[in-house]
Backbone bond lengths (Angstrom), bond angles and torsions (degrees), N, CA, C in turn:
res aa  C-N    CA-C-N  psi(-1)  N-CA   C-N-CA  omega(-1)  CA-C   N-CA-C  phi
1 X - - - 1.468 - - 1.517 110.94 -
2 X 1.361 114.79 -41.64 1.470 118.95 178.63 1.510 110.15 -63.68
3 X 1.364 116.93 -42.95 1.450 120.35 -177.46 1.521 111.18 -62.63
4 X 1.339 116.32 -39.71 1.450 119.80 177.94 1.519 111.30 -63.90
5 X 1.337 115.91 -39.75 1.467 119.82 -179.49 1.515 110.89 -65.76
6 X 1.332 116.49 -40.42 1.453 119.59 -177.92 1.523 112.13 -67.78
7 X 1.334 118.09 -26.17 1.456 120.64 -179.81 1.517 112.17 -66.38
8 X 1.308 117.31 -17.25 1.459 121.19 -179.54 1.513 111.92 -72.80
9 X 1.300 117.35 -16.15 1.454 121.20 -174.83 1.520 109.41 -115.58
10 X 1.315 116.84 155.93 1.451 120.02 178.57 1.517 109.92 -76.34
11 X 1.309 117.03 179.07 1.450 122.32 -174.02 1.517 112.00 -59.57
12 X 1.326 118.53 -33.30 1.459 121.63 -179.19 1.514 112.23 -64.72
13 X 1.357 116.70 -22.36 1.455 118.59 -178.75 1.520 111.92 -67.01
14 X 1.341 118.14 -15.89 1.458 120.22 178.59 1.511 111.88 -65.91
15 X 1.331 116.97 -12.83 1.459 121.11 176.04 1.519 112.33 -88.28
16 X 1.323 116.74 0.45 1.457 120.11 -179.18 1.504 111.27 72.11
17 X 1.338 118.01 63.66 1.458 122.02 -177.91 1.515 110.76 -96.56
18 X 1.322 115.26 174.77 1.454 121.30 -177.40 1.528 109.46 -91.46
19 X 1.321 117.49 130.08 1.446 122.77 -177.52 1.515 108.87 -132.95
20 X 1.349 116.71 123.11 1.460 122.44 178.02 1.527 111.37 53.24
21 X 1.348 114.44 46.22 1.465 122.23 175.88 1.528 113.33 63.99
22 X 1.343 117.62 15.90 1.456 120.81 176.58 1.516 109.38 -124.09
23 X 1.318 116.11 137.16 1.447 120.48 178.90 1.528 109.84 -79.77
24 X 1.309 115.46 138.11 1.454 121.23 -178.86 1.525 108.09 -121.63
25 X 1.312 119.05 86.53 1.467 119.85 179.44 1.519 111.04 -72.96
26 X 1.304 116.06 138.96 1.453 122.12 174.51 1.518 108.17 -99.17
27 X 1.315 117.93 130.05 1.457 122.20 177.79 1.529 107.95 -108.02
28 X 1.304 116.10 121.44 1.466 121.00 -179.84 1.529 109.63 -134.10
29 X 1.326 115.72 168.60 1.459 120.37 178.99 1.524 111.11 -69.92
30 X 1.310 114.83 150.36 1.459 122.39 177.93 1.526 110.54 -61.07
31 X 1.335 115.13 141.46 1.453 122.58 173.70 1.526 108.30 -124.17
32 X 1.341 117.92 151.11 1.472 120.34 -177.10 1.525 113.85 -53.88
33 X 1.328 118.19 -32.22 1.467 120.58 -179.89 1.524 112.50 -68.47
34 X 1.327 117.28 -14.76 1.469 121.36 -179.95 1.525 112.14 -81.83
35 X 1.302 118.05 -8.05 1.457 122.03 -165.85 1.528 113.58 -54.93
36 X 1.325 118.00 -50.24 1.468 120.89 -175.19 1.524 112.04 -64.21
37 X 1.323 116.78 -45.34 1.467 119.06 -178.06 1.529 110.42 -69.85
38 X 1.326 117.98 -34.30 1.463 121.30 176.68 1.521 110.57 -63.15
39 X 1.316 117.30 -44.78 1.451 120.61 178.87 1.526 111.54 -65.06
40 X 1.344 117.00 -35.50 1.455 120.41 178.07 1.532 111.28 -65.87
41 X 1.323 116.61 -43.14 1.468 120.80 178.22 1.526 110.17 -63.31
42 X 1.321 116.00 -41.75 1.469 121.04 178.63 1.525 110.68 -62.50
43 X 1.330 116.77 -45.15 1.471 121.49 179.92 1.529 111.01 -61.72
44 X 1.323 116.95 -48.65 1.468 120.42 -177.73 1.522 111.29 -64.04
45 X 1.331 116.53 -37.41 1.461 119.59 178.25 1.516 111.91 -64.52
46 X 1.333 116.89 -40.09 1.460 120.06 178.49 1.522 111.62 -67.86
47 X 1.335 117.24 -40.04 1.461 119.99 -179.44 1.534 112.03 -64.44
48 X 1.309 117.13 -27.06 1.466 120.17 175.30 1.525 111.04 -66.44
49 X 1.332 115.72 -23.59 1.455 119.95 -179.40 1.523 112.39 -71.82
50 X 1.335 117.60 -19.36 1.472 120.01 -176.78 1.529 111.10 -63.47
51 X 1.344 119.74 -60.24 1.476 118.46 178.15 1.520 112.54 -66.74
52 X 1.339 116.92 -30.82 1.460 120.54 178.78 1.526 110.32 -60.50
53 X 1.337 116.25 -44.73 1.457 121.11 -179.60 1.528 111.87 -74.00
54 X 1.334 116.00 -42.40 1.461 120.04 -174.78 1.524 112.74 -69.50
55 X 1.323 117.16 -41.21 1.464 120.57 -171.94 1.535 112.97 -107.27
56 X 1.329 117.33 -54.99 1.466 119.23 -179.65 1.532 110.88 -63.99
57 X 1.329 116.09 -34.43 1.453 119.24 -177.67 1.514 114.48 -72.67
58 X 1.331 117.59 -15.08 1.463 120.59 -176.42 1.521 112.15 -60.08
59 X 1.314 117.37 -39.47 1.470 119.26 -177.08 1.526 112.50 -72.63
60 X 1.331 116.11 -13.32 1.459 119.71 176.90 1.522 112.25 -90.16
61 X 1.336 115.86 -4.79 1.457 120.42 -178.69 1.522 110.05 -130.28
62 X 1.333 117.27 76.58 1.470 121.06 -178.54 1.518 113.09 -61.94
63 X 1.357 117.06 -20.37 1.462 118.63 -179.89 1.521 111.11 -63.10
64 X 1.358 116.90 -30.58 1.462 119.96 176.58 1.523 110.56 -69.23
65 X 1.326 116.00 -40.96 1.469 120.32 179.40 1.518 111.58 -63.94
66 X 1.328 117.04 -30.30 1.464 119.85 -177.90 1.526 112.15 -68.52
67 X 1.333 116.76 -19.36 1.460 119.09 177.66 1.528 111.38 -72.97
68 X 1.323 116.72 -27.57 1.458 120.45 -170.56 1.527 111.56 -66.68
69 X 1.353 117.90 -47.08 1.466 120.77 -174.33 1.530 112.12 -62.90
70 X 1.343 119.85 -52.54 1.476 117.82 179.80 1.522 112.46 -63.33
71 X 1.330 117.99 -35.10 1.460 120.33 177.49 1.525 110.82 -65.32
72 X 1.346 116.12 -38.66 1.466 120.13 178.85 1.525 110.62 -64.39
73 X 1.334 116.94 -42.53 1.464 121.23 -179.83 1.524 110.11 -64.47
74 X 1.330 117.10 -46.42 1.463 121.06 -179.74 1.530 110.74 -61.86
75 X 1.337 115.67 -43.35 1.470 119.86 179.73 1.520 111.48 -64.79
76 X 1.349 116.43 -38.14 1.458 120.93 179.38 1.526 110.71 -65.83
77 X 1.328 117.05 -41.42 1.465 120.73 179.43 1.516 110.51 -64.93
78 X 1.334 116.15 -41.81 1.464 119.60 -176.65 1.528 111.96 -73.22
79 X 1.333 116.70 -46.03 1.473 120.26 -173.76 1.520 113.02 -93.12
80 X 1.353 117.27 -22.21 1.468 122.59 -175.43 1.536 111.27 55.91
81 X 1.318 115.23 34.22 1.473 121.18 178.37 1.526 108.77 -119.41
82 X 1.360 115.47 120.60 1.457 119.62 -177.72 1.523 112.38 -69.31
83 X 1.320 117.72 -25.92 1.467 119.06 -177.45 1.523 112.12 -67.69
84 X 1.334 116.50 -15.22 1.469 120.11 177.82 1.530 110.40 -61.80
85 X 1.340 115.66 -33.76 1.462 120.13 -178.97 1.528 110.61 -61.50
86 X 1.323 116.58 -33.77 1.460 119.89 178.72 1.516 112.94 -82.40
87 X 1.305 116.03 -33.63 1.473 120.33 -177.82 1.528 111.83 -72.14
88 X 1.337 116.37 -36.07 1.452 120.16 -174.00 1.539 113.26 -60.97
89 X 1.348 119.68 -48.80 1.469 118.51 177.66 1.527 112.56 -59.36
90 X 1.333 116.60 -38.71 1.458 119.85 178.08 1.525 110.94 -63.66
91 X 1.328 115.86 -37.94 1.464 120.20 178.38 1.522 111.27 -65.53
92 X 1.334 116.39 -39.47 1.465 120.91 178.62 1.528 110.34 -62.20
93 X 1.344 116.61 -43.37 1.459 120.32 179.80 1.520 111.08 -64.48
94 X 1.327 116.30 -39.82 1.472 120.08 178.08 1.526 111.10 -63.68
95 X 1.335 115.87 -40.58 1.462 119.70 179.10 1.522 111.43 -67.71
96 X 1.320 116.87 -37.53 1.465 119.79 176.68 1.526 110.11 -62.92
97 X 1.327 116.60 -41.98 1.468 119.75 179.44 1.528 110.29 -65.56
98 X 1.330 116.77 -43.51 1.464 121.22 -178.37 1.523 110.91 -60.45
99 X 1.332 117.14 -48.42 1.464 119.53 -176.51 1.530 111.77 -74.69
100 X 1.328 117.21 -31.79 1.467 119.40 174.88 1.524 110.30 -62.72
101 X 1.331 115.46 -44.50 1.462 119.82 179.58 1.533 110.86 -64.53
102 X 1.326 116.95 -40.97 1.464 120.08 -177.90 1.528 111.22 -66.22
103 X 1.323 116.75 -44.24 1.462 119.93 -179.43 1.528 110.85 -65.73
104 X 1.319 116.83 -44.15 1.468 120.32 -177.58 1.522 110.81 -68.12
105 X 1.331 117.69 -35.00 1.462 120.07 173.85 1.532 110.19 -64.85
106 X 1.328 117.44 -37.88 1.452 120.83 176.55 1.524 111.53 -64.14
107 X 1.332 115.61 -39.71 1.459 120.62 177.36 1.532 110.69 -64.85
108 X 1.332 115.62 -39.86 1.458 120.68 178.55 1.530 111.01 -62.69
109 X 1.320 116.33 -46.20 1.473 119.53 179.04 1.525 110.92 -60.86
110 X 1.307 116.06 -40.62 1.470 120.24 179.51 1.526 110.60 -62.77
111 X 1.337 116.32 -44.16 1.470 120.36 -179.37 1.520 111.73 -65.60
112 X 1.347 116.49 -40.46 1.464 119.92 -178.49 1.519 111.69 -70.99
113 X 1.316 117.35 -22.54 1.466 120.90 176.79 1.518 112.32 -86.35
114 X 1.335 116.22 -7.12 1.467 119.52 179.34 1.533 109.87 -123.07
115 X 1.316 118.00 -111.63 1.463 120.60 -169.84 1.525 115.13 -66.75
116 X 1.340 117.74 -41.91 1.471 118.79 -176.15 1.530 112.28 -75.64
117 X 1.310 116.50 -11.23 1.457 120.15 175.35 1.512 112.55 -87.39
118 X 1.336 116.97 -14.84 1.465 121.49 179.10 1.527 108.61 -150.94
119 X 1.321 115.75 73.91 1.460 121.79 -176.02 1.520 111.33 -62.34
120 X 1.307 116.03 -38.97 1.468 120.65 -179.36 1.531 110.17 -58.32
121 X 1.309 117.23 -45.48 1.467 121.91 -177.42 1.523 112.07 -70.77
122 X 1.332 116.91 -43.81 1.458 120.30 -172.15 1.524 113.69 -83.51
123 X 1.345 118.35 -27.16 1.456 120.07 -173.58 1.528 114.93 -121.28
124 X 1.318 118.39 -35.16 1.458 120.29 -172.54 1.533 113.46 -88.45
125 X 1.310 117.78 -29.36 1.465 120.97 -177.95 1.527 114.00 -88.15
126 X 1.332 119.52 -42.43 1.478 119.03 -178.42 1.534 111.33 -67.03
127 X 1.329 117.88 139.66 1.473 119.96 174.45 1.525 110.67 -67.35
128 X 1.307 116.16 144.89 1.457 120.06 179.51 1.506 114.82 83.90
129 X 1.332 117.16 7.08 1.455 120.96 178.36 1.526 109.70 -132.21
130 X 1.311 116.26 155.49 1.464 120.01 177.33 1.531 109.39 -162.93
131 X 1.321 114.91 158.91 1.466 121.81 178.28 1.526 107.05 -134.34
132 X 1.336 115.57 130.17 1.465 120.60 -178.25 1.524 110.76 -121.56
133 X 1.310 114.81 157.16 1.460 121.54 172.07 1.524 108.51 -124.68
134 X 1.326 115.82 150.54 1.457 121.77 174.85 1.522 108.25 -102.44
135 X 1.316 115.82 133.65 1.466 121.79 -178.81 1.523 108.57 -115.00
136 X 1.318 115.80 130.39 1.465 121.95 179.35 1.514 107.74 -140.60
137 X 1.317 115.92 129.07 1.466 121.76 -178.59 1.531 111.29 54.16
138 X 1.328 115.76 36.92 1.454 120.97 177.35 1.511 115.42 78.92
139 X 1.341 117.63 6.09 1.460 121.46 -177.56 1.522 110.77 -120.04
140 X 1.328 116.21 144.84 1.462 120.89 171.48 1.523 107.63 -74.81
141 X 1.332 117.05 119.82 1.463 121.09 -172.96 1.524 113.76 -125.31
142 X 1.330 117.24 0.06 1.457 118.94 -179.59 1.508 111.56 -163.47
143 X 1.327 115.63 159.94 1.458 121.43 -178.31 1.525 110.70 -140.85
144 X 1.327 115.49 155.62 1.459 121.33 172.03 1.526 107.64 -161.93
145 X 1.334 115.45 151.43 1.458 121.06 178.94 1.518 109.52 -131.30
146 X 1.338 115.34 155.65 1.458 122.21 176.10 1.517 108.41 -130.74
147 X 1.325 115.55 135.01 1.465 121.36 177.94 1.518 107.92 -129.01
148 X 1.321 116.60 117.35 1.450 121.00 -178.27 1.510 112.37 -80.37
149 X 1.334 115.48 141.62 1.465 122.40 176.53 1.519 107.79 -127.27
150 X 1.314 116.44 94.81 1.459 120.92 -175.81 1.520 111.55 -73.17
151 X 1.334 115.41 135.71 1.457 122.60 176.03 1.520 108.11 -140.22
152 X 1.338 116.23 173.10 1.460 119.93 -179.53 1.518 112.17 -61.78
153 X 1.322 116.88 -33.33 1.463 120.95 -176.82 1.522 112.97 -81.67
154 X 1.313 118.21 4.21 1.467 120.49 -179.82 1.499 112.06 117.62
155 X 1.330 116.80 -23.30 1.453 120.16 176.16 1.515 113.81 80.21
156 X 1.318 114.60 175.36 1.457 121.19 -178.25 1.517 109.65 -134.09
157 X 1.306 114.68 155.09 1.461 121.85 172.89 1.522 107.35 -104.92
158 X 1.311 116.72 131.04 1.463 121.38 176.23 1.526 108.15 -93.09
159 X 1.321 116.09 119.67 1.458 121.68 174.68 1.528 107.77 -86.91
160 X 1.323 116.56 124.37 1.457 119.15 -178.74 1.523 110.57 -149.32
161 X 1.325 114.83 171.75 1.474 123.22 178.24 1.530 112.36 58.59
162 X 1.342 116.84 30.02 1.464 118.37 175.33 1.519 109.55 -79.12
163 X 1.305 116.00 125.82 1.461 121.63 178.87 1.518 108.44 -154.13
164 X 1.328 115.73 140.77 1.460 121.58 -179.36 1.518 109.40 -127.40
165 X 1.313 116.06 132.97 1.463 121.91 176.18 1.527 109.12 -52.21
166 X 1.317 116.39 128.67 1.464 121.59 -174.64 1.528 112.32 -56.66
167 X 1.330 117.70 -30.90 1.468 121.53 -178.32 1.525 112.94 -72.79
168 X 1.333 117.22 -14.31 1.460 120.44 -175.40 1.526 112.26 -120.54
169 X 1.309 116.46 23.90 1.453 118.91 175.81 1.529 110.20 -79.73
170 X 1.302 115.51 160.79 1.464 123.20 -175.45 1.521 111.22 63.87
171 X 1.327 115.42 27.31 1.471 121.28 176.93 1.525 110.85 -117.50
172 X 1.317 117.15 12.07 1.456 120.73 179.49 1.514 114.83 83.32
173 X 1.327 117.15 8.52 1.462 120.63 -176.77 1.525 111.23 -68.48
174 X 1.323 116.71 -48.66 1.458 120.71 -179.12 1.519 112.09 -61.59
175 X 1.328 117.18 -40.37 1.469 121.04 178.86 1.527 110.18 -64.59
176 X 1.337 116.78 -43.74 1.463 120.22 179.64 1.529 111.72 -62.12
177 X 1.321 116.92 -40.82 1.465 120.61 178.25 1.526 111.42 -65.94
178 X 1.331 116.02 -43.97 1.457 119.84 179.29 1.518 112.23 -62.58
179 X 1.329 116.92 -41.54 1.465 120.70 178.69 1.524 111.82 -63.10
180 X 1.319 115.67 -36.11 1.463 119.03 178.96 1.530 110.81 -60.81
181 X 1.340 116.89 -41.16 1.461 120.19 178.94 1.526 110.56 -66.99
182 X 1.337 117.36 -40.24 1.460 120.43 178.87 1.528 110.79 -63.77
183 X 1.334 116.90 -40.97 1.462 120.65 178.28 1.533 110.73 -65.43
184 X 1.322 116.25 -38.71 1.462 121.75 177.82 1.530 109.91 -61.01
185 X 1.328 116.42 -46.40 1.463 120.90 -179.11 1.521 111.31 -64.04
186 X 1.342 117.31 -43.85 1.463 121.00 -179.79 1.526 111.19 -65.67
187 X 1.328 116.33 -39.68 1.465 121.15 -178.06 1.528 111.79 -63.33
188 X 1.326 116.49 -38.74 1.466 120.24 -177.11 1.522 113.66 -95.31
189 X 1.313 116.94 10.15 1.453 120.77 171.85 1.510 116.68 78.89
190 X 1.315 117.85 20.48 1.463 120.12 176.04 1.528 109.26 -75.69
191 X 1.316 116.21 152.18 1.462 120.05 -176.01 1.522 113.14 -87.45
192 X 1.326 117.37 -24.89 1.462 119.34 -176.22 1.522 111.06 -154.92
193 X 1.320 114.55 165.76 1.469 122.48 171.88 1.516 106.65 -123.66
194 X 1.315 116.43 132.37 1.460 121.20 -179.11 1.528 109.37 -125.39
195 X 1.311 115.77 157.22 1.469 121.25 176.15 1.511 109.22 -156.57
196 X 1.312 115.32 162.08 1.457 121.54 175.92 1.516 109.67 -133.80
197 X 1.309 116.76 144.36 1.457 120.69 179.28 1.515 110.95 -145.78
198 X 1.333 115.65 144.43 1.465 121.21 173.74 1.525 110.64 -106.38
199 X 1.329 117.21 10.79 1.465 121.00 -178.44 1.526 110.60 -67.53
200 X 1.335 115.94 139.20 1.462 121.46 174.00 1.523 111.62 -99.97
201 X 1.342 117.14 -15.04 1.462 121.11 -178.96 1.528 109.85 -63.73
202 X 1.328 118.46 126.49 1.469 120.89 -178.62 1.526 113.22 -59.00
203 X 1.336 117.78 -29.84 1.466 120.61 -176.93 1.525 111.77 -61.10
204 X 1.327 117.19 -37.63 1.468 120.51 -179.92 1.528 110.55 -64.08
205 X 1.315 116.99 -42.81 1.465 120.35 -178.77 1.528 111.08 -71.75
206 X 1.331 116.84 -34.98 1.473 119.40 176.70 1.529 110.69 -63.54
207 X 1.333 116.79 -37.29 1.463 120.67 179.16 1.529 110.51 -61.06
208 X 1.327 117.08 -48.39 1.464 120.26 -178.74 1.530 110.82 -64.47
209 X 1.311 116.38 -38.99 1.461 119.70 179.19 1.527 111.06 -67.65
210 X 1.309 116.86 -36.94 1.465 120.54 177.61 1.527 111.07 -63.57
211 X 1.327 116.51 -34.02 1.457 121.20 178.57 1.528 112.30 -75.86
212 X 1.335 116.33 -9.46 1.460 120.44 178.08 1.507 114.79 104.90
213 X 1.337 118.05 3.26 1.463 120.87 179.62 1.527 110.34 -73.39
214 X 1.318 114.83 150.29 1.465 121.68 174.36 1.524 108.51 -121.33
215 X 1.317 115.44 139.75 1.466 119.79 176.45 1.528 108.47 -75.30
216 X 1.330 115.82 121.50 1.464 120.36 -175.43 1.527 112.71 -109.79
217 X 1.328 116.44 2.28 1.459 118.90 178.55 1.511 111.92 171.77
218 X 1.319 115.66 158.47 1.464 122.19 179.03 1.519 108.23 -135.76
219 X 1.328 115.92 130.02 1.460 121.31 177.10 1.520 108.93 -105.27
220 X 1.327 117.04 113.76 1.458 121.42 177.03 1.527 109.74 -82.72
221 X 1.338 116.17 143.38 1.447 119.30 -179.76 1.511 112.87 68.99
222 X 1.332 116.82 35.01 1.461 121.91 -178.82 1.530 110.46 -61.42
223 X 1.324 116.15 133.70 1.464 121.62 178.81 1.525 109.27 -88.68
224 X 1.313 116.54 104.22 1.457 121.07 -177.89 1.526 110.88 -70.47
225 X 1.342 118.82 129.82 1.468 120.69 176.57 1.527 110.78 -56.68
226 X 1.309 116.53 133.98 1.461 120.97 -178.15 1.507 113.26 102.41
227 X 1.335 117.25 -13.25 1.457 120.97 178.08 1.519 111.44 -77.82
228 X 1.332 116.34 159.52 1.466 121.31 -178.41 1.525 112.64 -93.34
229 X 1.339 116.62 -14.51 1.465 122.14 177.89 1.527 113.11 59.11
230 X 1.341 117.20 33.06 1.457 120.58 173.97 1.527 108.93 -73.11
231 X 1.340 116.88 166.64 1.459 120.57 -178.28 1.521 111.28 -61.06
232 X 1.342 117.07 -47.11 1.463 120.19 -179.84 1.521 111.32 -64.11
233 X 1.310 116.03 -36.59 1.460 119.20 178.81 1.522 110.55 -64.85
234 X 1.306 116.88 -40.33 1.463 120.47 178.99 1.517 112.02 -66.80
235 X 1.334 117.09 -28.38 1.463 120.96 178.80 1.520 111.52 -78.19
236 X 1.319 116.34 -45.88 1.465 120.05 -170.86 1.524 114.34 -100.04
237 X 1.319 117.22 -9.82 1.469 119.52 173.60 1.523 108.55 -120.98
238 X 1.300 115.45 101.27 1.458 120.95 178.83 1.516 108.65 -131.30
239 X 1.318 116.15 130.03 1.467 120.22 -179.36 1.526 109.70 -133.02
240 X 1.312 113.36 160.06 1.463 120.89 172.90 1.524 108.11 -107.19
241 X 1.309 115.22 132.56 1.459 120.97 178.75 1.523 108.09 -103.47
242 X 1.352 115.83 111.63 1.458 120.97 -179.11 1.523 109.64 -90.16
243 X 1.321 116.02 131.42 1.457 122.20 -179.88 1.527 108.83 -104.06
244 X 1.321 116.85 123.94 1.466 122.54 179.74 1.520 109.75 -117.23
245 X 1.341 115.46 149.98 1.458 120.66 178.90 1.522 109.95 -149.71
246 X 1.329 115.03 152.39 1.462 120.66 174.89 1.522 108.24 -144.61
247 X 1.324 116.36 138.36 1.459 122.24 176.90 1.529 108.24 -86.17
248 X 1.327 116.41 121.61 1.477 119.68 -176.66 1.519 112.38 -108.09
249 X 1.320 117.99 9.78 1.466 120.25 -178.76 1.515 112.45 -61.90
250 X 1.332 116.08 -26.84 1.458 119.26 -178.65 1.521 113.20 -92.56
251 X 1.319 116.28 1.17 1.460 119.96 177.83 1.522 108.16 -88.21
252 X 1.287 117.42 111.39 1.469 121.04 -177.87 1.513 110.51 -71.43
253 X 1.298 117.54 158.53 1.454 123.68 -178.84 1.524 110.77 -60.45
254 X 1.341 114.99 119.47 1.468 120.33 177.31 1.511 113.68 84.41
255 X 1.305 119.52 0.82 1.464 121.97 -179.31 1.516 110.99 -68.50
256 X 1.320 116.83 133.11 1.461 122.36 178.72 1.515 109.99 -89.83
257 X 1.322 116.67 119.92 1.462 120.67 -179.59 1.505 110.61 -70.06
258 X 1.298 116.08 147.77 1.465 120.62 179.33 1.504 110.69 -86.95
């Protein structure tokens, strides 16, 4: 189906060019020359999570807000300074940003020391795994990986490392990458595709829902790999881990999702 679609465009379309005011991203397998730009996209995507977790995530964790009022009262009684009431919330936000940045940097170091530091070894060589990049206007602008987990019931594919260059969002890149993983799972006979995300940005969840995923659970107080799990970190860095799943048994080999 993909080959037939590509025949509609001339050779230049393999670079993912714009046709009739619509972006046509090309999704292909990772190549060693893509390594630097892939790591850059991954890094920038993770760094966006810092303010997202520190600030947008605050309203999803009222338990953090409940610390502010009693601390403000205690500080006011001890110092008898009204300006403490204004300083304390600002201090809480700064601490949330500090610990969010520290944990996410720890996660980044962990990833670069494992799979993202050697994509060829972790994704391209093992059977049941793959790593793709999206190309648009001749540039690599997005990434996604699939890791198969075989079980008696058919097993599942884990969708991970999805990231899209911020300059090329809303161009269909994320949808194209997600569809590639679904086609991969259907082709190799897996029963489902699963993923997890700690993103609070609504756009990320809309993307998964558009692809047909359903949220099947939420883990509050998720321990992000790479974190130190200190007391202050547990107080000021709190995230929700959303679990998504989709049944791909009804997706025929090569079928293009709508």
